[in-house]
C-alpha positions as CSV (number, residue, x, y, z in Angstrom):
1,M,-5.0,-23.4,11.0
2,K,-4.9,-21.3,14.2
3,S,-8.0,-20.8,16.4
4,L,-10.3,-17.8,15.8
5,A,-8.8,-16.2,18.9
6,L,-5.4,-16.1,17.4
7,E,-6.4,-15.5,13.8
8,N,-7.3,-11.8,14.3
9,H,-3.8,-11.1,15.7
10,F,-1.7,-12.0,12.7
11,E,-1.4,-11.7,8.9
12,T,-2.4,-15.3,8.1
13,V,-1.6,-17.6,5.1
14,K,-5.1,-19.1,5.2
15,T,-8.3,-17.2,6.0
16,S,-11.6,-18.0,7.5
17,S,-14.3,-18.8,5.0
18,E,-16.5,-16.2,6.7
19,C,-16.3,-12.5,5.7
20,K,-16.8,-10.1,8.5
21,R,-17.7,-6.7,7.1
22,L,-16.9,-3.4,8.8
23,F,-20.3,-2.0,7.6
24,T,-22.9,-4.8,7.7
25,D,-25.5,-2.3,6.7
26,P,-24.6,-0.1,3.7
27,T,-26.6,2.8,5.1
28,E,-24.1,2.8,8.1
29,R,-21.2,3.6,5.8
30,P,-20.1,7.3,6.0
31,K,-20.2,9.5,3.0
32,S,-17.4,9.1,0.4
33,T,-16.2,5.9,2.1
34,L,-15.4,2.7,0.2
35,E,-15.0,-0.8,1.7
36,I,-11.5,-2.3,1.2
37,F,-10.7,-6.0,1.2
38,H,-7.7,-8.2,0.9
39,I,-7.4,-9.5,-2.6
40,Y,-7.2,-13.1,-1.4
41,G,-9.5,-12.9,1.6
42,P,-13.1,-14.1,1.8
43,C,-14.5,-10.6,1.4
44,S,-13.1,-10.2,-2.1
45,P,-15.8,-10.1,-4.8
46,A,-14.4,-13.3,-6.4
47,A,-14.6,-15.1,-3.1
48,V,-18.1,-13.8,-2.3
49,A,-19.2,-14.9,-5.7
50,G,-17.7,-18.3,-5.2
51,T,-15.5,-18.1,-8.3
52,T,-12.2,-18.5,-6.4
53,P,-11.1,-20.3,-3.3
54,V,-10.5,-18.3,-0.2
55,N,-7.1,-19.9,0.7
56,M,-4.3,-17.5,0.3
57,P,-1.0,-18.4,-1.3
58,S,1.8,-19.7,0.8
59,A,3.8,-17.4,3.1
60,Q,6.8,-18.2,1.0
61,Y,5.1,-16.9,-2.1
62,I,3.6,-13.8,-0.4
63,L,7.0,-12.8,1.0
64,H,8.8,-13.6,-2.3
65,R,6.4,-11.3,-4.2
66,D,6.8,-8.7,-1.4
67,R,10.6,-8.8,-1.9
68,Q,10.1,-8.3,-5.6
69,R,8.0,-5.3,-5.0
70,V,10.6,-3.8,-2.6
71,E,13.3,-4.4,-5.2
72,S,11.2,-2.7,-7.8
73,L,10.6,0.3,-5.4
74,Q,14.3,0.6,-4.5
75,S,15.3,0.6,-8.2
76,R,13.2,3.8,-8.5
77,L,14.6,5.2,-5.2
78,K,18.2,5.6,-6.3
79,S,19.8,7.2,-3.3
80,N,22.8,9.5,-3.4
81,S,24.7,11.7,-1.0
82,T,23.1,14.9,-2.4
83,T,19.5,13.9,-1.8
84,K,17.7,16.5,0.2
85,K,14.2,16.7,1.6
86,Y,11.9,19.6,1.3
87,D,8.8,20.6,3.3
88,S,5.7,19.9,1.1
89,R,4.2,23.3,2.0
90,F,6.9,25.0,-0.1
91,Q,7.7,22.5,-2.8
92,D,5.5,21.7,-5.8
93,T,5.5,17.9,-6.5
94,K,3.2,17.9,-9.6
95,E,6.0,17.4,-12.1
96,V,7.0,13.9,-13.0
97,A,4.9,10.7,-13.4
98,Y,6.3,7.2,-13.1
99,L,4.9,3.9,-14.1
100,P,3.6,1.6,-11.3
101,V,5.7,-0.8,-9.3
102,L,5.1,-4.5,-8.9
103,S,2.0,-5.1,-6.7
104,S,2.4,-7.7,-4.0
105,T,0.1,-10.5,-2.9
106,G,-0.4,-8.7,0.4
107,S,-2.4,-5.9,-1.1
108,Y,-5.8,-4.5,-0.5
109,A,-8.4,-3.5,-3.1
110,I,-11.6,-1.6,-3.8
111,S,-14.4,-1.8,-6.3
112,I,-15.0,1.1,-8.7
113,S,-16.6,1.3,-12.2
114,L,-15.5,2.8,-15.5
115,G,-17.3,3.7,-18.7
116,T,-20.8,3.8,-20.1
117,P,-22.5,1.4,-19.3
118,Q,-20.6,1.0,-16.0
119,Q,-18.0,-1.8,-15.9
120,V,-17.2,-2.8,-12.3
121,Q,-13.4,-3.2,-11.7
122,T,-11.5,-4.6,-8.7
123,L,-8.4,-2.5,-8.3
124,I,-5.5,-2.6,-5.8
125,F,-5.1,0.9,-4.4
126,D,-1.4,1.8,-4.3
127,T,0.3,4.9,-3.0
128,A,3.5,4.1,-4.9
129,S,1.7,3.9,-8.3
130,D,0.9,6.8,-10.6
131,I,-1.3,5.6,-13.4
132,T,-4.6,3.7,-12.9
133,W,-5.0,0.8,-15.2
134,S,-7.3,-2.2,-15.5
135,T,-7.2,-5.4,-17.6
136,G,-10.9,-5.9,-16.9
137,F,-12.0,-2.8,-18.8
138,H,-13.3,-3.4,-22.3
139,P,-12.7,-0.1,-24.2
140,Y,-15.1,-0.5,-27.1
141,A,-17.9,-1.6,-24.8
142,S,-18.0,2.0,-23.5
143,T,-19.8,4.8,-25.4
144,S,-18.1,7.5,-23.4
145,L,-14.5,6.4,-24.0
146,K,-11.9,8.9,-25.3
147,I,-8.4,7.8,-26.6
148,I,-5.7,10.3,-26.0
149,S,-3.5,11.2,-29.0
150,C,0.2,11.7,-28.9
151,D,-0.5,15.2,-30.2
152,D,-2.7,16.0,-27.2
153,P,-0.8,18.2,-24.7
154,L,-2.3,15.9,-22.0
155,C,-0.1,13.1,-23.2
156,P,3.4,14.4,-22.2
157,W,2.0,16.1,-19.1
158,L,0.2,13.1,-17.7
159,L,2.5,10.4,-19.1
160,P,6.1,11.8,-19.6
161,H,7.4,8.3,-20.3
162,H,5.4,7.3,-23.3
163,T,5.6,6.2,-26.9
164,C,3.3,6.9,-29.9
165,E,1.7,3.7,-31.3
166,K,-1.5,2.2,-32.8
167,F,-4.3,1.2,-30.4
168,Y,-6.6,-1.2,-32.2
169,N,-7.5,0.9,-35.4
170,I,-6.5,4.3,-34.0
171,E,-3.0,5.6,-35.1
172,N,-0.6,7.8,-33.0
173,T,-2.1,7.2,-29.5
174,C,-0.4,8.0,-26.2
175,Y,1.1,4.7,-25.2
176,Y,2.5,3.3,-22.0
177,Q,4.5,0.1,-21.4
178,I,5.1,-1.5,-18.0
179,R,7.6,-4.3,-17.3
180,Y,7.9,-5.6,-13.8
181,D,10.7,-7.5,-12.1
182,S,8.4,-10.6,-11.9
183,G,8.1,-10.8,-15.6
184,L,4.6,-9.2,-15.7
185,Y,4.3,-7.0,-18.8
186,T,1.5,-4.8,-20.0
187,K,1.1,-2.1,-22.6
188,G,-1.7,0.0,-23.9
189,A,-3.1,3.5,-24.6
190,L,-3.9,6.3,-22.3
191,C,-7.7,6.7,-22.2
192,M,-10.3,8.9,-20.6
193,D,-13.7,7.8,-19.4
194,I,-16.3,8.2,-16.6
195,L,-15.0,7.0,-13.3
196,N,-17.8,6.2,-10.9
197,I,-17.0,5.6,-7.2
198,T,-19.8,3.1,-7.0
199,Q,-20.2,3.1,-3.2
200,T,-20.3,6.9,-2.9
201,G,-22.1,7.9,-6.1
202,D,-19.4,10.4,-7.1
203,E,-18.6,10.6,-10.8
204,F,-15.6,12.0,-12.7
205,P,-16.3,12.3,-16.5
206,N,-12.8,12.6,-17.9
207,F,-10.7,10.4,-15.7
208,P,-7.4,9.3,-17.3
209,F,-6.3,5.7,-17.0
210,G,-4.5,3.0,-18.9
211,C,-6.4,0.7,-21.4
212,P,-4.2,-2.4,-21.8
213,I,-4.0,-4.0,-25.2
214,E,-1.6,-6.7,-24.1
215,V,-0.8,-8.3,-20.8
216,Q,1.7,-11.1,-20.2
217,G,2.3,-12.9,-16.9
218,Q,0.3,-13.2,-13.7
219,I,-1.7,-10.2,-12.4
220,L,-3.5,-9.6,-9.2
221,A,-7.0,-8.2,-9.1
222,E,-7.9,-6.5,-12.4
223,G,-5.5,-3.6,-12.1
224,I,-4.2,-0.7,-10.0
225,L,-5.7,2.5,-8.7
226,G,-2.8,4.9,-8.6
227,L,-2.8,7.0,-5.4
228,S,0.7,8.7,-5.6
229,R,1.3,12.4,-5.8
230,A,1.7,12.5,-9.6
231,P,-0.5,14.6,-11.9
232,I,-2.1,11.5,-13.5
233,A,-2.9,9.8,-10.2
234,F,-6.3,9.6,-8.6
235,V,-5.5,12.1,-5.9
236,T,-4.8,14.9,-8.2
237,Q,-7.4,14.0,-10.8
238,T,-10.2,14.1,-8.2
239,E,-8.9,17.2,-6.4
240,P,-11.9,19.5,-7.1
241,T,-14.1,17.0,-5.2
242,Y,-11.8,15.4,-2.6
243,K,-9.3,18.2,-2.1
244,R,-6.3,15.8,-2.3
245,V,-7.3,14.2,1.0
246,F,-7.9,10.5,1.7
247,S,-7.5,8.0,4.5
248,Y,-7.6,4.2,4.9
249,C,-7.6,1.6,7.6
250,F,-6.1,-1.9,7.1
251,P,-7.9,-4.5,9.3
252,S,-6.0,-6.9,11.6
253,S,-7.2,-10.0,9.7
254,T,-7.7,-10.8,6.0
255,S,-11.2,-12.0,6.9
256,L,-12.2,-8.5,7.8
257,T,-12.9,-5.4,5.7
258,G,-11.4,-1.9,6.2
259,F,-12.1,1.4,4.5
260,L,-10.9,4.0,2.2
261,K,-12.3,7.5,2.9
262,L,-12.2,10.3,0.3
263,G,-12.1,14.0,1.0
264,P,-11.7,16.2,4.2
265,R,-13.8,15.8,7.3
266,D,-13.8,16.5,11.0
267,Y,-11.2,14.4,12.8
268,P,-11.3,13.0,16.3
269,N,-9.2,14.6,19.1
270,N,-6.8,11.7,19.2
271,I,-5.5,12.2,15.7
272,K,-1.7,13.0,15.5
273,F,-0.2,14.7,12.5
274,T,3.4,14.7,11.1
275,H,4.6,16.5,8.0
276,L,4.7,14.8,4.6
277,I,8.1,15.5,3.1
278,A,8.2,16.4,-0.6
279,N,11.4,15.1,-2.2
280,P,11.9,16.7,-5.7
281,D,14.1,13.8,-6.8
282,Y,11.2,11.4,-6.1
283,P,8.1,13.6,-6.4
284,S,5.5,10.7,-6.5
285,F,6.3,9.2,-3.1
286,Y,5.0,10.0,0.3
287,F,8.1,10.7,2.6
288,I,8.0,11.0,6.4
289,D,10.7,11.6,9.0
290,I,11.3,9.0,11.7
291,I,12.8,10.5,14.9
292,S,13.2,7.4,17.1
293,I,12.1,3.8,17.7
294,R,11.2,2.1,21.0
295,V,10.9,-1.6,21.7
296,G,8.8,-1.9,24.9
297,H,10.1,0.9,27.1
298,I,13.6,0.8,25.6
299,E,14.5,3.6,23.1
300,L,16.9,2.2,20.6
301,S,20.3,3.9,20.4
302,I,20.2,5.0,16.8
303,E,21.7,8.2,15.3
304,E,19.0,10.6,14.0
305,F,20.9,10.9,10.7
306,D,20.6,7.1,10.2
307,L,16.8,7.3,10.8
308,M,16.3,10.1,8.3
309,F,18.8,9.3,5.5
310,P,18.3,8.6,2.6
311,G,14.6,8.8,3.4
312,N,11.5,7.0,4.6
313,I,8.4,6.3,2.5
314,I,5.0,5.1,3.7
315,D,3.5,2.5,1.3
316,T,0.2,0.6,1.0
317,G,1.4,-2.2,-1.3
318,T,4.5,-3.4,0.6
319,V,3.6,-6.0,3.3
320,I,6.7,-5.9,5.5
321,T,8.5,-2.8,6.7
322,H,12.1,-2.7,5.4
323,L,14.7,-0.8,7.4
324,P,18.4,0.0,6.9
325,M,20.3,-3.1,8.1
326,N,22.0,-1.3,11.1
327,I,18.6,0.0,12.4
328,Y,16.9,-3.4,11.9
329,T,19.7,-5.2,13.7
330,T,19.4,-2.9,16.7
331,M,15.7,-3.4,16.8
332,R,15.9,-7.2,16.3
333,N,18.5,-7.6,19.1
334,E,16.4,-5.7,21.6
335,F,13.2,-7.6,20.6
336,Q,15.0,-10.9,21.0
337,K,16.4,-9.9,24.4
338,Q,13.0,-9.0,25.7
339,I,11.2,-12.1,24.3
340,N,14.0,-14.5,25.3
341,S,13.9,-13.1,28.9
342,F,10.6,-15.0,29.2
343,G,12.3,-18.3,28.3
344,Y,11.4,-18.4,24.6
345,Q,14.0,-19.6,22.1
346,I,14.4,-18.6,18.5
347,V,13.3,-21.4,16.2
348,Q,14.8,-22.2,12.8
349,N,12.8,-20.4,10.1
350,P,11.9,-22.6,7.1
351,N,12.1,-19.7,4.7
352,D,14.9,-17.2,4.2
353,F,12.9,-14.0,4.8
354,F,12.8,-13.6,8.6
355,D,15.5,-14.3,11.1
356,T,13.6,-13.9,14.4
357,C,10.8,-16.5,14.8
358,Y,9.2,-18.3,17.7
359,H,6.6,-21.1,18.2
360,N,3.1,-19.7,18.2
361,S,1.2,-19.5,21.5
362,I,-1.3,-17.4,23.3
363,H,1.2,-16.7,26.0
364,L,3.7,-15.3,23.4
365,I,1.0,-12.8,22.3
366,N,0.6,-11.5,25.8
367,I,4.3,-10.8,26.3
368,V,5.2,-9.3,22.9
369,P,6.6,-5.8,23.4
370,T,4.9,-2.9,21.8
371,I,7.1,-1.3,19.1
372,T,6.7,2.5,18.8
373,F,7.8,4.7,15.9
374,T,8.1,8.4,16.7
375,F,7.7,10.6,13.7
376,E,8.5,14.3,13.3
377,G,6.4,16.4,15.5
378,G,6.5,14.0,18.4
379,V,3.9,11.7,16.8
380,D,4.1,8.3,18.5
381,V,2.6,5.3,16.6
382,D,2.3,2.2,18.8
383,M,2.2,-1.2,17.1
384,D,0.6,-4.2,18.9
385,D,1.2,-7.8,18.1
386,S,-1.0,-7.7,15.0
387,A,1.5,-5.2,13.5
388,T,4.6,-6.7,15.0
389,L,4.3,-10.4,14.2
390,Y,3.8,-12.3,11.0
391,A,2.4,-15.8,11.2
392,L,3.8,-18.7,9.1
393,D,0.9,-21.0,9.7
394,E,2.4,-23.9,7.7
395,W,5.0,-24.3,10.5
396,N,3.0,-22.8,13.4
397,I,5.5,-20.1,14.0
398,V,5.4,-16.3,14.2
399,C,8.2,-14.0,13.2
400,L,9.2,-10.4,13.8
401,A,7.5,-8.6,10.9
402,F,10.4,-6.3,10.0
403,V,13.5,-7.0,7.8
404,G,16.7,-5.3,6.9
405,N,17.5,-3.8,3.5
406,S,19.7,-5.9,1.2
407,E,22.0,-3.0,0.4
408,A,23.5,0.0,2.1
409,G,21.9,3.4,1.2
410,Q,18.5,2.0,0.5
411,F,15.3,3.7,1.7
412,T,13.1,2.7,4.6
413,I,9.7,1.5,3.4
414,F,6.9,1.5,6.0
415,G,4.7,-1.4,5.0
416,N,1.0,-2.2,5.5
417,T,1.5,-4.8,8.2
418,Q,2.8,-2.0,10.5
419,Q,-0.2,0.2,9.6
420,K,-2.9,-2.4,10.7
421,K,-5.8,-1.0,12.7
422,L,-4.5,2.6,12.2
423,E,-6.5,5.1,10.2
424,V,-3.8,6.8,8.1
425,V,-4.9,10.2,6.9
426,Y,-3.2,11.9,3.9
427,D,-3.8,15.6,3.5
428,V,-1.6,16.1,0.5
429,E,-2.6,19.7,-0.1
430,G,-1.9,20.5,3.6
431,G,1.4,18.6,3.5
432,I,0.5,16.5,6.6
433,L,0.0,12.8,7.5
434,G,-2.3,11.8,10.3
435,F,-2.6,8.7,12.5
436,I,-5.8,7.7,14.4
437,P,-5.4,4.6,16.6
438,D,-8.0,1.8,16.5
439,G,-9.5,3.1,13.3
440,C,-10.8,-0.4,12.4
441,L,-10.8,-3.9,13.9
């Protein structure tokens, strides 16, 4: 286990037993702000209650699950030569809803409540998922629950991919089925009930979500809060209150908490905005345009077409950023060149996920080059070592926290490791995405 000085720099496989909260006093928390926590970190409700250990799964397992999630995402993002991008100011994206993708073990969660009386749920918030669902919700313990019928016009609008089946003793309900690449399977009815954002006091009386009747396989947390652009997702369903605006900040360590802020507010002067791109072929996702990439002071020689085609999505649930192989290879080679100039040698990686790893040391941290992504509009996002290196503590090595896609024509997925310490602001109605540096620790 690395020292405390090193721990805050990397995504770790083990966590400190001490939870360090961003808001030690609940009265300090801004309005409409929720605390977020890593699902396997010491700040998770289960760890705080002492019901689960705070040790995270092995790096091998985390990265294996992350790869499964990316494969699940790429299977939805079928690219073709006719794919075009449209500016979100002119393109309506409230058309098609998709079922969630596989959630990874590197995900962050929040606590909300559903029903009457309130049932507290721990849900992974996921910008690539549409429908909110929870295995911890007990439908018939709530006096305010509504089951949506297949005959209800809401059924095909909110859940285009549905069947009509029996839910407990109720016939002809609007039914969903989700099968993930990992073998996880869940099915149930589309329900409505009171959603209470417990840390803000905001209530939404007819919030649609999935009530599972069957779950097979391993699940993380109790379910998913869908934050995509789909009609059924949280962002659209809470539009009258939060105006389709939200932001979050992932902390640098799993022992720290971050935040999820809901609704518009005044932003600091150092916020930088790029356009969100609405792609009618994939209307649920958040697309952005990457213009260039720098490693240290060296701008990589990459054609702009290669950076923009077939598209780039920003995602909260993917741990490691996945790039087209030619772009990743160019970045990796320059990164290796700069690190190796200080006398470091690449070490053999015990797993098959990364190909650029070094022995961990404080000196290495000090000489790691900043990686900068420039997005449309001249928006530079600098990534320090906490967003550049991924620690494999079992072997005391750290690796470049990017990988190449497994197939040509696959999309770039900008993962949550590269978003650490940034406050990322989604103004979906305005069609812009903002970055605020040093949004959290």
